[in-house]
Each structure stands twice: as structure tokens, then as C-alpha cells.
C-alpha positions as CSV (number, residue, x, y, z in Angstrom):
1,M,-18.2,42.0,-12.5
2,F,-16.9,39.4,-14.9
3,F,-13.5,37.7,-14.5
4,R,-11.5,36.7,-17.5
5,P,-9.6,33.4,-17.2
6,A,-5.9,33.7,-16.8
7,F,-5.2,31.0,-19.3
8,R,-7.1,29.7,-22.4
9,L,-6.0,26.7,-24.5
10,V,-7.1,28.5,-27.6
11,Q,-8.0,32.2,-28.2
12,D,-11.7,33.2,-28.6
13,G,-12.8,33.8,-32.2
14,T,-10.7,31.2,-33.8
15,T,-11.6,30.4,-37.5
16,F,-9.9,27.0,-38.1
17,K,-11.2,25.3,-41.2
18,F,-11.6,21.8,-39.7
19,M,-13.7,20.5,-42.6
20,K,-10.8,21.0,-45.0
21,G,-9.3,17.9,-43.4
22,R,-12.6,15.9,-43.5
23,F,-11.3,13.4,-46.1
24,A,-8.0,12.9,-44.3
25,G,-9.7,12.4,-41.0
26,L,-12.1,9.8,-42.4
27,I,-9.4,8.0,-44.3
28,V,-7.0,7.8,-41.2
29,S,-9.9,6.6,-39.0
30,A,-10.8,3.9,-41.5
31,I,-7.3,2.7,-41.7
32,L,-6.9,2.6,-37.9
33,S,-10.2,0.9,-37.4
34,T,-9.4,-1.7,-40.1
35,A,-6.0,-2.3,-38.5
36,S,-7.7,-2.7,-35.1
37,I,-10.1,-5.3,-36.5
38,V,-7.1,-7.3,-37.9
39,L,-5.4,-7.0,-34.5
40,F,-8.6,-8.3,-32.8
41,F,-8.4,-11.5,-34.8
42,H,-4.5,-11.8,-34.8
43,P,-2.9,-11.8,-32.4
44,G,-6.2,-11.2,-30.6
45,L,-7.0,-9.8,-27.2
46,N,-4.9,-10.9,-24.2
47,L,-7.8,-12.1,-22.2
48,G,-7.3,-11.5,-18.5
49,I,-8.1,-14.0,-15.8
50,D,-11.7,-12.7,-15.5
51,F,-12.4,-13.9,-19.0
52,A,-9.9,-16.7,-19.6
53,G,-10.1,-18.3,-16.2
54,G,-7.1,-19.8,-14.4
55,I,-4.7,-18.7,-11.6
56,K,-2.7,-15.5,-11.8
57,M,0.1,-14.6,-9.4
58,E,2.1,-11.5,-9.0
59,V,5.6,-12.3,-7.7
60,L,8.4,-10.1,-6.4
61,T,11.9,-11.4,-6.5
62,P,14.7,-10.1,-4.3
63,A,16.9,-9.5,-7.4
64,P,16.2,-9.2,-11.2
65,A,14.2,-12.3,-12.0
66,D,15.7,-15.2,-13.9
67,F,12.7,-16.0,-16.1
68,N,14.2,-19.1,-17.8
69,A,15.1,-20.6,-14.4
70,I,11.6,-19.9,-13.1
71,R,9.9,-21.5,-16.1
72,A,12.1,-24.6,-15.8
73,A,11.4,-24.9,-12.0
74,L,7.7,-24.6,-12.5
75,A,7.7,-27.2,-15.3
76,Q,9.8,-29.5,-13.1
77,A,7.3,-29.1,-10.4
78,G,4.6,-30.6,-12.7
79,L,2.7,-27.4,-13.5
80,H,1.2,-27.6,-16.9
81,E,2.0,-24.8,-19.4
82,P,3.0,-22.0,-17.0
83,L,3.0,-18.5,-18.5
84,V,5.7,-16.4,-17.0
85,Q,6.1,-12.7,-18.0
86,Q,7.7,-9.6,-16.7
87,F,5.4,-6.6,-15.7
88,G,6.7,-3.4,-14.3
89,G,10.3,-3.6,-13.1
90,P,12.8,-6.5,-13.6
91,Q,11.9,-7.9,-10.2
92,N,8.1,-8.1,-11.0
93,V,6.9,-11.5,-12.4
94,A,3.4,-12.4,-13.5
95,I,2.7,-16.2,-13.5
96,R,-0.5,-17.6,-15.1
97,L,-1.6,-21.2,-14.8
98,Q,-4.6,-23.2,-15.8
99,A,-7.8,-23.2,-13.7
100,T,-8.3,-25.7,-11.0
101,Q,-11.5,-27.4,-9.9
102,S,-11.6,-26.3,-6.2
103,E,-10.2,-23.9,-3.8
104,A,-8.2,-26.7,-2.1
105,A,-6.6,-27.5,-5.5
106,T,-5.8,-23.8,-6.0
107,Q,-4.1,-23.6,-2.6
108,K,-2.0,-26.7,-3.5
109,V,-0.9,-25.1,-6.8
110,V,0.1,-21.8,-4.9
111,A,2.1,-23.8,-2.5
112,T,3.9,-25.7,-5.3
113,V,4.7,-22.4,-7.0
114,R,6.0,-20.9,-3.8
115,A,8.3,-23.9,-3.2
116,A,9.6,-23.9,-6.8
117,L,10.3,-20.1,-6.6
118,E,12.1,-20.5,-3.3
119,K,14.5,-23.0,-5.0
120,V,15.3,-20.6,-7.9
121,Q,15.6,-17.4,-6.0
122,P,15.3,-17.6,-2.2
123,G,13.3,-14.7,-0.7
124,T,10.8,-14.5,-3.5
125,R,7.4,-13.3,-2.4
126,I,4.0,-14.0,-3.9
127,E,2.2,-10.7,-3.4
128,K,-1.1,-11.4,-5.1
129,T,-3.1,-14.4,-6.2
130,D,-6.3,-14.4,-8.3
131,A,-8.2,-17.5,-9.3
132,V,-11.3,-17.8,-11.6
133,G,-13.0,-21.0,-12.8
134,A,-13.7,-21.7,-16.4
135,S,-17.5,-21.5,-16.1
136,V,-17.4,-18.3,-14.2
137,S,-15.0,-16.7,-16.7
138,A,-17.3,-17.6,-19.6
139,E,-20.2,-16.0,-17.8
140,L,-18.2,-12.9,-17.0
141,F,-17.2,-12.5,-20.6
142,Q,-20.8,-12.8,-21.8
143,D,-21.9,-10.2,-19.3
144,G,-19.0,-7.8,-20.3
145,M,-19.9,-8.0,-24.0
146,L,-23.6,-7.6,-23.2
147,A,-22.8,-4.4,-21.2
148,L,-20.9,-3.0,-24.1
149,G,-23.7,-3.8,-26.6
150,L,-26.4,-2.4,-24.4
151,S,-24.5,0.8,-23.8
152,L,-24.2,1.5,-27.5
153,L,-27.8,0.7,-28.0
154,M,-28.9,3.1,-25.3
155,I,-26.7,5.9,-26.7
156,L,-28.3,5.2,-30.1
157,V,-31.8,5.6,-28.7
158,Y,-30.9,8.7,-26.7
159,I,-29.2,10.6,-29.6
160,W,-31.9,9.4,-32.0
161,F,-34.7,11.0,-29.9
162,R,-32.6,14.2,-29.1
163,F,-31.2,15.0,-32.5
164,E,-32.2,14.6,-36.2
165,W,-31.3,11.3,-37.7
166,Q,-28.2,12.7,-39.4
167,F,-26.7,13.6,-36.1
168,A,-27.6,10.2,-34.6
169,V,-26.0,8.2,-37.4
170,G,-22.9,10.3,-37.3
171,A,-22.6,9.9,-33.5
172,V,-23.2,6.2,-33.4
173,V,-20.9,5.3,-36.3
174,T,-18.2,7.5,-34.7
175,L,-18.6,5.7,-31.3
176,I,-18.3,2.3,-33.0
177,L,-15.1,3.5,-34.7
178,D,-13.8,4.7,-31.3
179,V,-14.5,1.4,-29.7
180,T,-12.8,-0.5,-32.5
181,K,-9.7,1.7,-32.0
182,A,-9.7,1.0,-28.2
183,I,-9.9,-2.7,-28.9
184,G,-7.0,-2.4,-31.4
185,F,-5.0,-0.5,-28.7
186,L,-5.6,-3.3,-26.2
187,A,-4.6,-6.0,-28.7
188,L,-1.4,-4.0,-29.6
189,T,-0.3,-3.2,-26.1
190,R,-1.2,-6.7,-24.7
191,F,-2.8,-5.2,-21.6
192,D,-5.1,-7.8,-20.0
193,F,-8.6,-7.6,-21.3
194,D,-10.8,-8.1,-18.2
195,L,-13.7,-6.5,-16.4
196,V,-11.5,-3.5,-15.6
197,M,-11.0,-2.9,-19.3
198,V,-14.6,-3.2,-20.0
199,G,-15.1,-0.5,-17.5
200,A,-12.5,1.6,-19.3
201,I,-14.2,1.2,-22.7
202,L,-17.6,2.1,-21.2
203,T,-16.0,5.2,-19.7
204,I,-14.5,6.1,-23.1
205,I,-17.9,5.6,-24.7
206,G,-19.5,7.9,-22.1
207,Y,-16.9,10.6,-22.4
208,S,-16.9,10.5,-26.2
209,T,-20.8,10.7,-26.3
210,N,-20.8,13.7,-24.0
211,D,-18.2,15.4,-26.2
212,K,-20.2,14.9,-29.3
213,V,-23.5,16.0,-27.7
214,V,-21.8,19.3,-26.7
215,V,-20.6,19.9,-30.3
216,Y,-23.9,18.8,-31.9
217,D,-25.9,21.0,-29.6
218,R,-23.9,24.1,-30.8
219,M,-24.4,23.0,-34.4
220,R,-28.2,22.7,-33.9
221,E,-28.3,26.1,-32.3
222,N,-26.4,27.6,-35.2
223,L,-28.7,25.9,-37.7
224,R,-31.5,28.0,-36.3
225,K,-29.4,31.1,-35.9
226,Y,-27.7,31.2,-39.3
227,K,-30.4,30.1,-41.7
228,T,-28.5,30.8,-44.9
229,M,-24.9,29.9,-43.9
230,P,-23.6,26.8,-45.8
231,L,-23.5,23.8,-43.6
232,R,-19.7,23.3,-44.0
233,E,-19.1,26.8,-42.7
234,L,-21.6,26.4,-39.9
235,I,-19.9,23.2,-38.7
236,D,-16.5,24.9,-38.7
237,L,-18.0,27.8,-36.7
238,S,-19.6,25.5,-34.2
239,I,-16.5,23.5,-33.6
240,N,-14.5,26.7,-33.1
241,E,-17.0,28.0,-30.7
242,T,-16.9,24.9,-28.5
243,L,-13.1,24.3,-29.0
244,N,-12.1,25.8,-25.6
245,R,-14.6,23.7,-23.7
246,T,-13.8,20.5,-25.6
247,L,-10.0,20.8,-25.2
248,G,-10.4,22.0,-21.6
249,T,-12.5,19.0,-20.6
250,S,-10.1,16.6,-22.4
251,M,-7.0,18.1,-20.9
252,T,-8.5,17.9,-17.4
253,L,-9.3,14.2,-17.8
254,F,-6.0,13.5,-19.5
255,L,-4.0,15.1,-16.7
256,A,-6.1,13.3,-14.1
257,S,-5.4,9.9,-15.7
258,L,-1.7,10.4,-16.4
259,P,-0.4,9.9,-12.8
260,L,-2.4,6.7,-12.7
261,A,-0.8,5.5,-15.9
262,L,2.7,6.4,-14.7
263,F,2.5,5.5,-11.0
264,G,-0.6,3.4,-10.6
265,G,1.1,0.0,-10.6
266,S,0.0,-3.0,-12.5
267,S,-3.6,-3.0,-11.3
268,L,-4.4,0.6,-12.6
269,S,-1.8,1.3,-15.4
270,G,-3.6,-0.6,-18.1
271,F,-6.9,1.1,-17.3
272,A,-5.3,4.5,-17.2
273,W,-3.3,4.1,-20.5
274,T,-6.5,2.9,-22.2
275,M,-8.3,5.9,-20.8
276,L,-5.6,8.3,-22.1
277,F,-5.8,6.7,-25.6
278,G,-9.7,6.9,-25.4
279,I,-9.6,10.6,-24.5
280,V,-7.4,11.5,-27.5
281,V,-9.5,9.4,-29.9
282,G,-12.8,10.6,-28.5
283,T,-11.9,14.2,-28.7
284,S,-10.4,14.0,-32.2
285,S,-13.3,11.9,-33.6
286,S,-15.8,14.6,-32.6
287,I,-14.1,17.0,-34.9
288,F,-12.7,14.9,-37.7
289,I,-15.2,12.0,-38.0
290,A,-18.6,12.9,-36.4
291,A,-18.6,16.4,-38.0
292,P,-17.7,15.2,-41.6
293,I,-20.3,12.4,-41.4
294,L,-22.9,15.0,-40.5
295,L,-21.7,17.2,-43.3
296,F,-22.1,14.4,-45.9
297,L,-25.4,13.2,-44.6
298,G,-27.0,16.6,-44.0
299,E,-25.5,19.0,-46.5
300,K,-28.7,19.0,-48.5
301,Q,-31.4,17.9,-46.2
302,L,-30.6,19.9,-43.1
303,R,-30.0,23.1,-45.0
304,R,-33.0,22.7,-47.2
305,D,-35.3,22.3,-44.2
306,I,-33.9,25.4,-42.6
307,V,-34.2,27.6,-45.6
308,V,-37.7,26.6,-46.6
309,T,-39.3,27.3,-43.2
310,A,-38.6,29.8,-40.5
311,D,-40.8,27.8,-38.0
312,P,-38.4,26.7,-35.3
313,V,-40.4,23.6,-34.6
314,R,-40.3,22.5,-38.2
315,A,-36.8,23.7,-38.6
316,K,-35.7,21.2,-36.0
317,R,-36.9,18.3,-38.2
């Protein structure tokens, strides 16, 4: 006995003509990726303490914080170029200072900050303190960028061996565009770019790759099943056939990440909002970027190979 699901995001047998919007999808993606590259250079990423080094404190004031008074008190205490910002509510203050040479020096700076804050707003608490040296932060940054590069390389190798080269090029180009958009999102929102955000981008890459492999698998199956169907129609058919699974997976991840973004606090909200953005970008790019690239690259080659031979081994190539 088979059970029908009580709710489906889209009805079975949909016939949406996604490839009609292929040019619009590629143009919008190109504009967003170009804007993201511009944002990467100016104003640039807001490097977190993992990559920039220094001391970061999270402070809770008993009443709405007086930021001007806090900045003046820290400067009076002899602290060089303190960065004071609000995060979360009006009583939450983030203070960032330059790196020190030793743990003892760090403890001295923390004590100085505590004394200065007590003068401005008695009852202020330092809830969290992180400190990373300059040399360690440089090494962490190199390792983070290496992790991103190696992940893209491994995905390229995997898809290249699993699919025809047209699929591989489409997937890798789309993933690179997805990553640039995520970088632009971080530059625009000014979330700290640290090891947590590297993890978020790696997660986005993994999710986006999985989504594209699902759609590509159905396209390859249909290439063997419908040997005379035009590639444009076949791509639309394949996307429609996988639409419920694609949207269902995306919606599940989105709803799982949303509470973290709304209620996760400062340590998780940036990660969660980046994940939410990546889920939307990764899902839409499978349909409006990866599929059109495959159509442009394989409209003649893939269809010619399938029509000329009925041999399933040769038809794969």
C-alpha cells in the first residue's frame, strides 16, 4: 500500500518553462557576482578576530550603552584605536583592540577596559573575551583560503569524472558564482569573516553541489530515455521532475536555520544568515545558472551523440 503525502510544495506533472528565463537568470547572476567582487575590494570583508588578530570583548551594559562615552573612556585609558560597535540589542557592545604580545599583556588590557567601563556605566559586565596574535591570525587566514580552494578543486574532479565535461563546467562555474555572491553578502552585511564563516561557505558549497548533482542525474537519465527530445525541453522536464525534491530539501534546511538566525545570538546569527542566503542562492542557481550553461554548452554536442548512437555506453560520452 502506498501513502500519498499530505502536502506537496508543487503538484506533480508541472510543466514550467524554466529555460525561457535563462538569459535573465544569467544576466542577474552576472550583475550580482560583479557587485560582490566590487564589495570584496571596497569596503572589503570585515575580518573577524581569527583572521585580523587582536582582542575582542562582548560587553553587556545595565542600561542602553553610551557609545561616545565608552569610546572616550577607552581612549583616555590609553588604549590605541578602540573599535566600539553595537551588536544585538542596545545594551550589547562589541569592543575590538589591537593584538598584544603575551597573555599577561592581554589580561592587563582586559582589566583596563573593565575599569574604564565601570567609570562610564557602573555594573557593566564583560561577558566574553577572545584574543588572537597577529602571526596566528595570518596562518588561520591562509588555512581558511586553502580549505575553500581545495574544496572547489575536489568538487571539480568529482563532477568531471561522474558527468560529461559540459555538466562539470556548468557545475563548477555555478559554484564559483555562488561563492562570490556569499562573499558579497558578507561584505554587505558586515558580519565578521572568520573561521565560522569559512565553515558556512563550505557548507553552502556542499549543499549547492548536492542540489546540482540531483538535477544533473535526472537530466542524464532523460538524455538516454528521450533520445530525440530537444535539449531545452529535456532540461525543463528534468527540473520539473526534481522540483519537489529540490524545494523540499531547501525548505527543510531553511526552516532549520531560521531559528538560529533569529534567536541564536551573536555567535550563531551570522553563520545562520549566511546559510539562509546560501540556500536561496544555491537552489536558484541550479535552475537558472547551471541548467542554462549546460544548454549553451551541450545543445549540439550532447544531442548529436545521443541521436547518432543507441549504445548506452557511447551515449554517456
